[in-house]
TIKOLBA-298827 format. One record per residue (C-alpha): chain; x, y, z. Coordinates in steps of 0.1 Angstrom, whole numbers, plus 5000, padded with zeros to 4 digits. Layout:
<atoms>
> chain  x  y  z
> A  X  Y  Z
...
</atoms>
This chain:
<atoms>
> chain  x  y  z
> A  1654  2930  6880
> A  1627  2904  6872
> A  1612  2884  6901
> A  1604  2848  6892
> A  1580  2827  6912
> A  1588  2793  6896
> A  1618  2772  6889
> A  1634  2783  6857
> A  1649  2763  6828
> A  1686  2767  6823
> A  1719  2753  6834
> A  1722  2754  6871
> A  1756  2758  6889
> A  1763  2762  6926
> A  1782  2794  6934
> A  1810  2772  6948
> A  1817  2759  6912
> A  1852  2766  6902
> A  1855  2798  6881
> A  1869  2780  6851
> A  1839  2756  6850
> A  1814  2785  6852
> A  1832  2803  6823
> A  1832  2771  6803
> A  1794  2767  6808
> A  1788  2803  6799
> A  1805  2798  6766
> A  1775  2778  6753
> A  1746  2785  6777
> A  1719  2810  6770
> A  1706  2809  6806
> A  1728  2804  6837
> A  1712  2799  6872
> A  1737  2804  6900
> A  1725  2788  6933
> A  1735  2804  6966
> A  1738  2780  6996
> A  1739  2808  7021
> A  1731  2845  7018
> A  1765  2853  7033
> A  1783  2837  7004
> A  1796  2865  6981
> A  1810  2842  6955
> A  1778  2844  6934
> A  1782  2882  6931
> A  1818  2878  6921
> A  1809  2852  6895
> A  1782  2873  6880
> A  1803  2903  6877
> A  1832  2883  6862
> A  1809  2867  6837
> A  1796  2901  6825
> A  1832  2914  6824
> A  1841  2884  6802
> A  1814  2892  6777
> A  1786  2869  6788
> A  1753  2883  6773
> A  1730  2855  6783
> A  1704  2855  6810
> A  1717  2853  6845
> A  1694  2842  6873
> A  1701  2840  6911
> A  1685  2812  6931
> A  1686  2797  6965
> A  1694  2815  6998
> A  1693  2852  6988
> A  1676  2880  7007
> A  1655  2910  6996
> A  1682  2933  7010
> A  1705  2919  6983
> A  1682  2927  6954
> A  1701  2958  6942
> A  1735  2941  6947
> A  1723  2912  6926
> A  1712  2935  6898
> A  1743  2956  6899
> A  1765  2925  6898
> A  1749  2914  6865
> A  1719  2893  6874
> A  1688  2897  6853
> A  1664  2880  6876
> A  1660  2861  6909
> A  1641  2829  6914
> A  1620  2832  6945
> A  1607  2805  6968
> A  1569  2802  6973
> A  1572  2818  7008
> A  1592  2848  6995
> A  1579  2883  7002
> A  1577  2896  6967
> A  1568  2932  6978
> A  1599  2933  7000
> A  1620  2923  6970
> A  1605  2950  6949
> A  1608  2976  6976
> A  1645  2969  6982
> A  1653  2968  6945
> A  1639  3003  6941
> A  1651  3017  6974
> A  1680  3037  6959
> A  1679  3059  6929
> A  1716  3068  6925
> A  1749  3049  6923
> A  1783  3061  6931
> A  1805  3037  6911
> A  1803  3018  6878
> A  1792  2982  6879
> A  1779  2955  6856
> A  1745  2972  6851
> A  1760  3002  6834
> A  1741  3027  6856
> A  1758  3061  6854
> A  1774  3072  6887
> A  1760  3104  6902
> A  1794  3122  6899
> A  1792  3117  6861
> A  1756  3130  6857
> A  1754  3158  6882
> A  1740  3190  6867
> A  1751  3225  6876
> A  1784  3234  6891
> A  1811  3258  6879
> A  1823  3241  6848
> A  1812  3225  6816
> A  1802  3193  6833
> A  1766  3202  6826
> A  1769  3188  6791
> A  1784  3155  6804
> A  1818  3140  6799
> A  1813  3132  6762
> A  1806  3168  6754
> A  1835  3179  6776
> A  1859  3156  6758
> A  1849  3169  6724
> A  1853  3205  6735
> A  1887  3199  6751
> A  1899  3180  6720
> A  1890  3210  6699
> A  1905  3235  6723
> A  1937  3217  6729
> A  1945  3203  6695
> A  1982  3203  6691
> A  1987  3218  6726
> A  2018  3208  6746
> A  2012  3181  6773
> A  2018  3206  6802
> A  1989  3227  6789
> A  1967  3196  6787
> A  1975  3186  6823
> A  1969  3221  6835
> A  1935  3222  6818
> A  1924  3189  6834
> A  1935  3200  6868
> A  1917  3234  6866
> A  1892  3234  6895
> A  1867  3250  6872
> A  1862  3217  6854
> A  1852  3200  6887
> A  1871  3169  6879
> A  1888  3146  6904
> A  1919  3134  6886
> A  1946  3107  6890
> A  1972  3093  6868
> A  1980  3057  6858
> A  2016  3047  6854
> A  2034  3013  6848
> A  2068  3029  6856
> A  2078  3013  6824
> A  2102  3022  6795
> A  2088  3056  6787
> A  2069  3064  6819
> A  2094  3090  6831
> A  2082  3115  6806
> A  2046  3117  6818
> A  2057  3114  6855
> A  2081  3143  6850
> A  2053  3164  6835
> A  2031  3155  6864
> A  2058  3164  6889
> A  2063  3198  6872
> A  2025  3205  6872
> A  2013  3190  6904
> A  2035  3165  6923
> A  2006  3158  6947
> A  1985  3142  6919
> A  1977  3106  6928
> A  1996  3081  6906
> A  1981  3046  6905
> A  2007  3018  6901
> A  1992  2983  6896
> A  2015  2960  6915
> A  2005  2927  6898
> A  2030  2905  6918
> A  2045  2896  6884
> A  2067  2926  6877
> A  2104  2926  6870
> A  2124  2934  6901
> A  2140  2962  6880
> A  2105  2978  6876
> A  2100  2979  6913
> A  2134  2994  6920
> A  2128  3019  6892
> A  2095  3029  6906
> A  2110  3037  6940
> A  2140  3056  6925
> A  2119  3076  6900
> A  2093  3085  6927
> A  2121  3099  6949
> A  2139  3117  6920
> A  2107  3135  6908
> A  2093  3141  6943
> A  2060  3124  6935
> A  2040  3127  6967
> A  2011  3102  6962
> A  2021  3070  6944
> A  1994  3045  6952
> A  2005  3008  6950
> A  1975  2988  6941
> A  1975  2950  6944
> A  1951  2923  6934
> A  1925  2913  6960
> A  1940  2885  6981
> A  1908  2864  6981
> A  1904  2866  6944
> A  1940  2858  6938
> A  1938  2827  6961
> A  1906  2816  6943
> A  1917  2822  6907
> A  1954  2820  6906
> A  1967  2802  6937
> A  1998  2789  6919
> A  2006  2823  6903
> A  2007  2807  6868
> A  1973  2817  6854
> A  1993  2836  6827
> A  2003  2803  6812
> A  1968  2792  6804
> A  1947  2824  6802
> A  1966  2857  6798
> A  1933  2876  6796
> A  1921  2862  6829
> A  1954  2869  6845
> A  1953  2906  6834
> A  1917  2908  6846
> A  1926  2895  6880
> A  1959  2915  6884
> A  1952  2947  6866
> A  1916  2954  6854
> A  1898  2946  6887
> A  1924  2963  6909
> A  1923  2995  6887
> A  1885  2995  6888
> A  1886  2995  6926
> A  1914  3021  6928
> A  1897  3044  6904
> A  1864  3047  6922
> A  1857  3083  6929
> A  1880  3097  6902
> A  1863  3113  6872
> A  1895  3117  6851
> A  1925  3094  6846
> A  1957  3105  6829
> A  1978  3080  6809
> A  2010  3080  6790
> A  1997  3062  6759
> A  2009  3073  6724
> A  1996  3066  6689
> A  2028  3052  6676
> A  2030  3023  6701
> A  2007  2999  6682
> A  1977  2996  6659
> A  1953  2996  6688
> A  1964  3031  6698
> A  1968  3045  6663
> A  1936  3066  6665
> A  1941  3076  6702
> A  1927  3110  6711
> A  1940  3133  6737
> A  1906  3133  6755
> A  1883  3103  6754
> A  1856  3088  6777
> A  1859  3052  6789
> A  1835  3035  6813
> A  1821  3069  6824
> A  1856  3083  6832
> A  1875  3110  6812
> A  1908  3095  6800
> A  1935  3120  6792
> A  1964  3112  6770
> A  1987  3142  6769
> A  2014  3124  6749
> A  1991  3109  6723
> A  2007  3125  6693
> A  2043  3123  6704
> A  2068  3102  6684
> A  2095  3079  6698
> A  2121  3104  6689
> A  2103  3132  6708
> A  2100  3109  6738
> A  2137  3102  6738
> A  2146  3138  6733
> A  2126  3148  6764
> A  2143  3121  6784
> A  2177  3133  6773
> A  2170  3170  6777
> A  2158  3165  6813
> A  2183  3139  6821
> A  2156  3115  6833
> A  2168  3080  6843
> A  2158  3051  6820
> A  2142  3019  6831
> A  2171  2995  6836
> A  2157  2970  6811
> A  2157  2995  6782
> A  2194  2989  6776
> A  2186  2952  6772
> A  2162  2958  6743
> A  2129  2961  6762
> A  2109  2989  6744
> A  2077  2982  6764
> A  2078  2967  6798
> A  2049  2948  6816
> A  2048  2917  6837
> A  2079  2894  6835
> A  2061  2863  6822
> A  2045  2881  6792
> A  2073  2905  6782
> A  2103  2900  6760
> A  2128  2924  6743
> A  2117  2939  6710
> A  2136  2936  6677
> A  2148  2967  6659
> A  2123  2962  6632
> A  2093  2956  6655
> A  2068  2981  6669
> A  2072  2994  6704
> A  2049  2969  6720
> A  2058  2938  6700
> A  2074  2923  6731
> A  2042  2922  6750
> A  2022  2889  6749
> A  2044  2877  6721
> A  2029  2849  6701
> A  1994  2856  6715
> A  1964  2873  6698
> A  1966  2900  6725
> A  1980  2936  6724
> A  1966  2952  6755
> A  1961  2942  6791
> A  1926  2956  6790
> A  1927  2986  6814
> A  1925  3010  6784
> A  1898  2991  6765
> A  1868  2995  6788
> A  1850  2969  6809
> A  1830  2956  6779
> A  1860  2951  6756
> A  1887  2942  6781
> A  1881  2905  6781
> A  1867  2901  6746
> A  1891  2903  6717
> A  1918  2919  6738
</atoms>
């Protein structure tokens, strides 16, 4: 991170500035200077991280009451530089910025976490996740989902794995496969606070039915929710920002420490997923899509063969089920996800797009 010993030119905003005003300024500014009134105020870090997640590529400078101990945190949050006072200890800033050589989770600076670059070990992780994904795609081309799951859970790979489930229209298939393979596998459910009541009831009933032992209910950060969506109606004006607050950020926190995430995505669901691979790497984590090549008929056949309960809204025409405000039933001639964000230029919430794409063109 660059250390600046003089006042810089650029648009200055206090870290107490409302999030919407900061984003509006970022839309046209090439340089943003965020001024901290107190070193204890974490809003500047949150603003910087949010701006980077929203695609801001300009220069971001921290100013005001910041401490050398915060140097690394400022950089990892997305700041390019810090504006120092004449009395600042420049050497202390340099020393603290270089104090640590490893990171343990992804952040705005794109440093690679140690668990994703650790050499050695018992498995093929020595070549990195990209090489692992390519090898697994070749080895398991056309393999049944149970074989894919077993491969990912093989201790020889050295992966720490969890699954993501919306407990939506087709979720029972993947969750049944997980229950048959390893019912103790952590399953992350993003409780956005905007779900249909039927989804919450279905989650509880399906969890019991399948014997899933570790369903983790992940909610938005209360402070972020209060600051960004106090009236619970952000979806009306900015659906992307609502998904960011209620799904992308919570998943990022919940997934820390996991090197592989299993999803139930399928190629037939919409154009965004048409080229989906069984194994892919996203934000330094292996994404595993065991059902990628399944058709809608195959999904329904599995549900019927194993007498798995359907989400209650399926009978009402909901082919894909997300949050209540942004989901409607789909027509017979529409694709499976046509009822999601209907009328908007949006087809994904962003959790499967990666942090650099989630809020840009989602």
